[in-house]
C-alpha positions in Angstrom: 109.2 97.6 128.9 112.1 96.6 132.0 115.1 94.5 130.4 116.4 91.9 132.0 120.0 92.2 133.3 121.4 89.1 131.6 120.4 90.4 128.0 122.0 93.8 129.1 125.6 93.1 128.2 124.0 91.6 124.8 122.8 95.0 124.3 126.0 96.4 125.1 127.9 94.2 122.5 125.4 95.0 119.5 124.6 91.4 120.0 120.6 91.5 120.9 118.2 94.1 118.9 115.1 94.7 120.8 112.3 96.3 118.7 109.4 97.3 119.4 106.0 99.3 117.6 104.6 100.2 120.9 105.8 103.3 123.4 105.6 102.4 126.7 102.4 103.6 127.7 101.1 99.7 126.2 101.7 97.2 129.8 99.5 94.8 128.4 98.5 93.1 125.2 95.5 93.1 123.3 94.3 91.5 120.4 95.7 95.0 118.3 98.8 94.7 119.7 99.5 91.4 119.0 98.4 91.8 114.7 100.7 94.4 115.1 104.0 92.8 116.5 103.0 89.2 114.6 102.8 91.9 111.5 106.2 93.2 112.3 107.8 90.3 112.9 106.5 89.4 109.4 108.4 92.2 107.7 111.3 91.5 108.9 111.6 87.4 108.1 111.9 85.7 105.0 110.7 82.1 106.1 108.4 81.2 108.5 106.7 78.2 110.3 103.0 78.1 110.9 102.2 74.5 112.7 98.5 75.9 113.0 96.1 77.7 110.7 92.3 77.0 111.6 90.2 78.2 108.1 89.2 81.6 108.9 92.0 82.2 112.3 93.9 85.8 112.5 97.1 82.8 112.3 95.9 81.6 109.0 95.1 85.5 107.2 99.2 86.5 109.2 100.6 83.1 106.4 98.2 84.8 104.1 99.9 88.2 104.1 103.3 86.7 104.3 102.4 84.5 101.3 101.8 88.1 99.7 104.3 89.4 101.1 106.5 87.6 99.1 107.4 85.5 102.8 107.9 81.7 102.5 105.5 80.0 104.4 105.9 76.4 106.2 103.3 74.6 107.9 102.7 70.5 108.8 100.6 68.6 106.2 97.3 67.9 108.8 93.4 69.1 107.5 93.6 71.8 109.3 96.5 73.8 107.5 94.6 72.9 104.1 93.5 76.9 103.6 97.5 77.9 104.5 98.6 74.9 102.2 96.5 75.8 99.2 97.4 79.6 99.6 100.7 78.5 98.8 102.1 77.9 102.1 105.0 74.5 101.8 103.5 71.4 103.6 106.3 69.8 105.5 105.8 66.4 107.3 106.0 65.6 110.8 107.9 62.5 110.3 112.4 63.3 111.1 112.8 63.7 107.0 109.7 66.2 106.8 111.8 68.1 109.6 115.4 67.9 108.9 115.0 69.6 105.4 112.7 72.0 106.8 116.4 73.3 108.9 118.0 72.8 105.9 115.9 74.7 104.2 116.0 77.3 107.0 119.6 77.2 107.4 120.6 77.8 103.5 117.8 81.2 103.9 120.2 82.1 106.7 123.5 82.4 104.4 121.7 83.4 101.7 120.2 86.2 103.7 123.3 86.7 106.4 126.4 85.0 105.7 126.4 85.6 101.1 126.3 89.8 102.5 
């Protein structure tokens, strides 16, 4: 991966970390490599927003994997997300009130994880 010049200062200052499960030979994304990347991100996080997860999709399966691993999933309260919501995702409304509640929860999780340690 070629690192953009604008990123180098942040990397040198310890403010930016680039993680990859791939070696330098991996040049183009594939379905398999995208799944590996998504699972790496899932292992690093606690809360995720999955706005759209069609029935039987890889996105829906990733959401279920995250839930099984103890992570939190938020998803818009839409019929297309019913499978994920029935698996334990927290439904959020698309109106401003729902979005504010979601943002407040993320902020609370961030403080719990980083600021109180």
